[in-house]
N, C-alpha and C positions, 0 to 999 in steps of 0.2 A: 477375915478370911479363915483364920484358924477355927473360929467358932462354927462357921458353916461346915467346914470339913469334919469337925468333931461331931456335930449333929448328924451328918451323913454317915459317919462311921458307926455311931450308936444305932442308927436305923438300919445298919448293914446294907446300905445302898452303895457305899464306896469302900473299897479295901485300902490298906495302907499304901500299897504300890501305886494304885491309880491316883490317890491323893497326892503323893509325891510328884508323879508325872504331871498332873494338872498344875501344881504349884510351880514346877520348873517351867512349864509352858507359859505361865503368866509372867514369870520373871524375864524370860527371853523376849516375850512380846513387849514388856515394859522397856527393856533395853533397846529394842528395835525402834521404839518411838522416841528414844533419846532421854529416857529417864524422867525425872521430875520436870526438867526443862521442856521436854517433848510433850508431856501431859499439859503443861501450862500453855504451850503454843497451840495444842489441839483444842484446849478449852477456849482460848481466845478466838481461834478460827470458828469454832461453833457459835460463840457469842456474836462474832461479826456476821456470820451467815444468818443468825436469828434476827439481828438488827436490820439487815438488808431485807429480809422477808417481811418483817414487821412494817418497815417503811413502805415497801411495795404494796402491802395490803392496805395501809392507811391511804396511800395515793389512790388506789383503786376504789376504796370506799368513798373518798372525797369526790372522785369523778362520777361515781354512780349517784351520789347525792346531788351533785350539780346537774346531772342529766335529769334526775327526777324533778328537781326544782324547775328546770327549763320546760319540761313537759307540763308541769302544773301551771306555769305562767301561760304557756300556749293554750291550755285548756280554759284558763280564766279569760284570756283575751277573746277566744272564740265564743265563750258564753256571753261576754259583754257585747260582742258584735251581733250575736243572735238576738239579744235583747234590744239593741239599737235598731236593728232591721225590723223587728216585730213592732216596736213603738213608733218608728218614723215612716213606715211604709205607707204609701198613699192607698187609701181604701177604696170603697165602692164609689165614692164621689168622683174618682178619676175615670170611671168606666163610661164608655160611650159607644157610638155606632162604628167608629173607625177601628180597623184592625191594624195593630202595629206589629209587623213581623220582625223577628230577630233570629239569629243562628244559635241553636242549642249546642251542647257539648257533642252530641252524637252526629251533628251535621244536619239535623232536621230543622225545619223552619216553623216553630210554633208562633202564636200571636197572642197579644194582649188586647182586649177591647178597650180603647181609650177615647176620650172626647177630644174636641178640636184644640182646646187650650193645652191639654197634656201633650198632644201630638206636637204642637209648636215648641213646647218646652223640651221635649225629647230631641227635636231637630236642632234646637239651639244648644243643646248640651247641658241644660240646667237639671235634667233628670236622667236617671239611668235605670237599666233593668238588671237586677241581680238574681241569682238563684238563692232561694231561701234556704239557708243551712239548717234551719230548725225542722225542716220537713224531710222525711225519708224518701219521698218520691219527688221528681223534679217539679218544683213549684217556683214561679218567678214573680217578683214584686217590683214595683216602681219605688225608687228612693231618690233622694237628692244627690247632687253631684259630689259633694264632700263625703257623704257616706259611701257612695259608689267607689270613689277613689280610695277610701280607707279599706273597703272590701277587697279592692284590687291588690293593695299592699299586703293585707293580712292573709287572704285566701285566694291565691292566684287561680284564675279560671272561673271565679264565681261571678264576675261581671260579664254579662252576656251582651249588653249594648250600652255604650256611653260615647256619644258623639264628641269628637275632638280630644279623645284620650288615647 
């Protein structure tokens, strides 16, 4: 403290009177805080506050990481489901002259052209109709019952027709 005041005096930024007044104010402030014991308590309080803040930030960071990991897992499950739908969807060999109508999300009644065998399997609940999540426009595909049930669990609302479910 003396060195700083000496430097300020040499630079003629502080005169002797104001230096004494500042030193007195610092002593009074030190006494108000309880002297050295008060300073120790204040330092401990600051340390405790710092620890609380650090723990809160660590908790927030862990929660953010957990959320990011959950989102990543959801994204991976959806990608796996997209791949399963693309690989297991019944293709052109299921098409026929019959029209199988089902209710779309908006309430409209689109249809898929199916053959007699596929129509019977749809009625029996062996096959289902799901919205293809890999397409940006509404596209519907025929899939097996187990895949349709998985789609129902993973992406609610994606199954547009599944008899008996």
